[in-house]
C-alpha positions in Angstrom: 15.2 1.2 3.1 13.3 -1.8 3.5 12.5 -5.5 3.0 9.6 -5.5 0.6 6.3 -6.4 1.6 4.2 -10.0 1.1 1.3 -9.9 -1.0 -0.4 -10.7 2.0 1.2 -7.6 4.0 0.4 -5.4 0.8 -2.9 -6.2 0.8 -3.7 -6.1 4.2 -1.8 -2.2 4.5 -3.5 -1.6 1.7 -7.2 -2.5 3.1 -6.3 -0.9 7.0 -6.0 2.9 5.0 -9.4 2.2 3.3 -8.5 1.5 0.0 -10.8 -0.5 -1.9 -8.7 -2.8 -3.7 -9.9 -5.7 -7.1 -6.9 -8.5 -6.9 -6.2 -9.3 -10.5 -5.7 -12.8 -11.5 -2.3 -13.7 -11.0 -1.0 -10.6 -9.4 0.8 -12.4 -6.6 3.1 -14.1 -8.5 3.3 -11.7 -11.6 7.0 -10.0 -11.4 10.5 -9.4 -13.1 12.1 -10.8 -10.3 14.6 -12.5 -12.9 15.7 -9.9 -14.7 17.1 -8.1 -11.6 16.5 -7.3 -8.2 13.6 -6.3 -6.1 14.6 -4.5 -3.2 15.6 -3.0 -0.8 12.3 -0.5 -1.2 12.7 2.8 -0.3 9.6 4.8 -1.8 6.2 5.0 -3.6 6.6 6.1 -7.4 3.6 7.8 -8.6 2.5 7.7 -12.4 0.1 8.0 -15.5 -0.7 5.7 -18.2 -1.5 7.6 -21.0 -4.8 5.6 -21.4 -8.2 5.6 -20.9 -10.7 2.4 -19.6 -9.9 0.6 -16.8 -10.6 -2.7 -18.7 -7.4 -1.8 -21.2 -5.5 -0.3 -18.7 -5.5 -2.8 -16.2 -4.5 -5.0 -18.8 -1.9 -3.3 -20.3 -0.3 -3.0 -16.8 -0.6 -6.6 -16.0 0.4 -7.8 -19.2 3.2 -4.8 -21.3 3.7 -5.5 -24.5 6.1 -5.9 -27.1 8.8 -4.0 -26.3 8.4 -3.9 -22.3 7.1 -7.0 -20.4 4.7 -6.6 -17.6 4.1 -5.5 -15.0 4.3 -2.2 -15.4 3.5 -1.8 -11.8 2.0 -3.0 -8.5 -1.5 -1.6 -9.0 -3.4 0.6 -11.0 -5.4 3.2 -9.9 -8.1 4.4 -11.6 -11.2 6.8 -12.1 -13.4 5.4 -10.0 -11.2 5.2 -6.5 -10.2 1.5 -7.0 -6.4 0.2 -6.6 -6.0 -3.2 -8.8 -3.1 -4.7 -8.5 -1.3 -6.5 -11.4 2.0 -7.2 -9.7 3.9 -8.4 -6.6 7.8 -7.6 -7.1 10.0 -6.3 -9.7 7.4 -3.9 -12.1 9.0 -2.4 -15.3 8.0 1.2 -14.2 10.8 3.6 -12.9 13.2 2.5 -15.0 16.7 4.4 -14.5 16.9 7.3 -12.3 18.9 10.3 -10.8 21.1 8.8 -7.7 21.1 12.4 -5.9 16.7 12.2 -5.9 17.3 8.2 -4.5 19.7 9.5 -1.6 16.6 12.3 -0.9 14.1 10.1 -0.7 16.3 7.4 1.3 17.0 10.2 3.7 13.4 11.8 3.4 14.8 15.6 2.6 13.2 15.9 -0.1 11.2 18.8 0.2 9.1 21.6 -1.1 12.0 22.3 -3.7 13.5 18.2 -4.3 16.3 17.9 -6.3 15.9 18.5 -10.1 16.8 15.3 -11.7 19.2 14.8 -14.6 20.0 11.3 -15.1 17.4 8.5 -16.4 17.8 5.2 -18.4 21.0 5.0 -20.3 22.6 8.0 -18.0 26.0 6.7 -17.1 25.0 7.2 -13.0 21.3 6.5 -13.3 20.8 3.9 -10.7 18.0 1.3 -11.2 14.4 2.3 -9.8 12.8 -0.6 -10.6 14.1 -2.4 -7.7 13.9 0.2 -5.4 10.1 1.5 -5.7 6.3 0.9 -5.2 4.7 1.8 -8.4 1.4 3.1 -9.2 -0.1 3.4 -13.2 -3.1 5.8 -12.7 -5.5 5.9 -15.6 -5.2 9.2 -17.3 -4.1 10.5 -20.8 -1.4 12.7 -19.6 -2.0 15.8 -21.3 -3.4 18.1 -18.7 -6.4 18.1 -19.9 -8.1 14.9 -18.9 -9.2 15.1 -14.8 -8.5 14.1 -11.8 -11.7 12.5 -10.0 -11.5 13.2 -6.3 -12.0 9.8 -5.8 -8.8 8.8 -7.7 -6.7 11.6 -6.0 -8.3 10.0 -2.5 -7.1 6.1 -3.7 -3.4 7.7 -4.4 -3.4 9.4 -1.2 -4.3 6.2 0.7 -2.3 4.0 -1.4 0.6 5.7 -0.9 0.2 6.2 2.9 -0.5 2.5 3.1 2.9 1.3 2.5 4.5 4.6 4.0 2.9 3.2 7.1 3.7 -0.1 6.8 7.4 1.0 6.6 7.4 3.3 9.1 8.2 6.1 6.2 6.9 9.8 5.6 5.0 11.1 2.9 8.4 12.6 1.3 9.0 8.9 0.4 6.8 9.2 -2.2 7.4 11.5 -5.7 6.1 11.1 -8.8 8.2 9.6 -12.1 8.9 13.1 -13.4 10.5 13.8 -10.0 13.0 10.4 -10.8 14.1 11.1 -14.2 14.6 14.3 -16.5 12.2 12.8 -19.6 9.6 12.0 -17.7 6.8 14.1 -17.4 4.1 12.0 -15.3 1.7 12.2 -12.8 0.4 15.5 -15.2 -2.7 17.5 -13.9 -2.1 17.7 -10.4 1.5 18.3 -8.2 3.4 16.0 -6.0 4.0 18.7 -3.3 0.2 18.9 -2.9 -0.1 15.0 -3.0 2.6 14.4 -0.8 0.5 17.6 2.0 -1.9 15.2 1.9 -0.5 12.0 2.6 2.0 13.3 5.3 -1.8 15.4 7.1 -3.3 11.2 6.8 -0.2 10.1 8.7 -1.1 12.2 11.2 1.8 15.2 11.2 2.8 18.2 9.8 3.4 18.8 6.1 6.8 20.3 6.8 7.8 17.6 9.4 6.5 20.6 12.0 4.4 20.5 15.2 2.0 17.2 14.8 -1.8 18.4 13.3 -4.0 18.0 15.9 -6.4 15.0 15.8 -9.9 14.8 16.3 -11.0 11.8 19.2 -11.0 8.5 17.9 -12.3 5.2 19.6 -9.4 3.3 21.4 -8.6 0.2 20.3 -7.2 -3.1 22.3 -3.8 -3.6 21.2 -2.2 -7.2 20.1 -1.7 -9.0 23.5 0.7 -11.4 21.1 -0.3 -14.8 19.8 0.8 -16.5 23.4 -2.0 -14.8 24.9 -4.7 -16.9 22.8 -2.8 -20.5 22.7 -3.0 -19.8 26.8 -6.6 -20.4 26.6 -8.0 -17.2 28.2 -10.7 -16.2 30.0 -11.4 -12.6 28.8 -13.5 -9.7 27.7 -11.2 -8.9 25.1 -12.1 -12.4 23.3 -15.4 -11.2 23.2 -15.0 -7.7 21.9 -12.6 -9.9 19.4 -15.3 -12.3 18.6 -18.1 -9.3 18.3 -16.1 -7.7 15.6 -15.1 -11.0 13.9 -19.3 -11.4 13.7 -19.4 -7.7 12.5 -17.3 -8.4 9.4 -19.1 -11.7 8.6 -16.7 -13.8 9.9 -18.4 -15.5 13.0 -18.6 -18.6 12.9 -20.1 -19.3 16.4 -23.2 -21.7 17.2 -23.5 -19.5 20.8 -21.5 -16.6 21.0 -19.4 -15.3 21.2 -18.2 -15.4 25.0 -15.2 -14.8 26.9 -13.4 -18.4 26.8 -11.5 -18.5 23.5 -12.7 -21.7 21.7 -12.2 -23.5 18.5 -15.2 -21.2 17.2 -12.5 -18.0 17.6 -10.0 -20.0 16.3 -12.4 -20.7 13.0 -13.4 -17.5 12.9 -10.5 -15.6 13.3 -9.6 -17.8 10.3 -12.3 -16.8 8.3 -11.0 -12.7 8.8 -7.6 -13.6 7.9 -8.3 -15.1 4.7 -10.8 -12.4 3.9 -7.5 -9.8 4.5 -6.1 -12.1 1.6 -3.8 -14.5 3.7 -2.8 -18.1 3.2 -1.5 -20.8 4.8 -0.1 -20.7 8.2 -1.1 -17.4 7.5 -4.6 -17.7 7.9 -4.4 -20.5 10.7 -7.1 -18.9 13.2 -4.2 -17.6 15.8 -4.3 -13.9 15.8 -0.7 -11.9 14.4 -0.4 -8.1 14.8 -1.1 -7.0 11.1 -4.5 -9.1 10.7 -5.2 -7.8 14.5 -4.9 -4.0 13.4 -6.9 -4.3 10.9 -10.0 -5.7 13.1 -9.7 -2.7 15.4 -11.5 -4.6 18.8 -12.8 -1.8 21.2 -10.5 -1.3 24.1 -11.6 -3.2 27.1 -9.8 -2.1 30.1 
């Protein structure tokens, strides 16, 4: 179980995983929190929309309809591989589901032969999935014939992995709606066990919790030195490396440099980077934090 991510942390986690994010107006405050709990969260649930077209699908998921108010999920994954954020907080996407499935997700024992769901909304022992799962609606007619483009499947994989990585979960925390409730069929057109294998590979471990898969050589990045390091007015090659990365990201606010001595120009540049990630207010004050630093990927300096 975990505390739900704030809007800024959610946005940063998705972007760090390489997700192409589109922010729908008002998504940060659109939720159903007044009707029930939001959190603790246990996993990620994947759906299909039974609609076509990006604009209409995103609007429907953001606003809902007469019998089911929006948001109907947290993000809409379109066929071109974009994730449109439409809500933050409790959303009307999961409904009631089987407590044995929730237990399997919570303990990450949801394996190749998961429990068959035997409860749904209105069942005597159903549990509230809207409080416990992030939800992604994927634009698809759900008829088994509408294709799932590679870009869309890649976005499902990346978005799921982003949340698992942010919370320290494995891929067994990712399920489909059909695996939660006994009267649902979504997502239809691809198999959730295969998607979990993709997510697990992205997270860097073998699909069934076995020996970690070999990783290709990757660049070495500078670990976050702590906010106090920057407040001590340091002179360090770390500051130069950071400044060069900020310039490369289009956030440099330097007239000269960057150089090794921490300066007001560094702080302004880092504040621009935080705003680029979606941070606001005190979270975009220019003093580096672990989340934004890890996304920046500053090259290691011995």
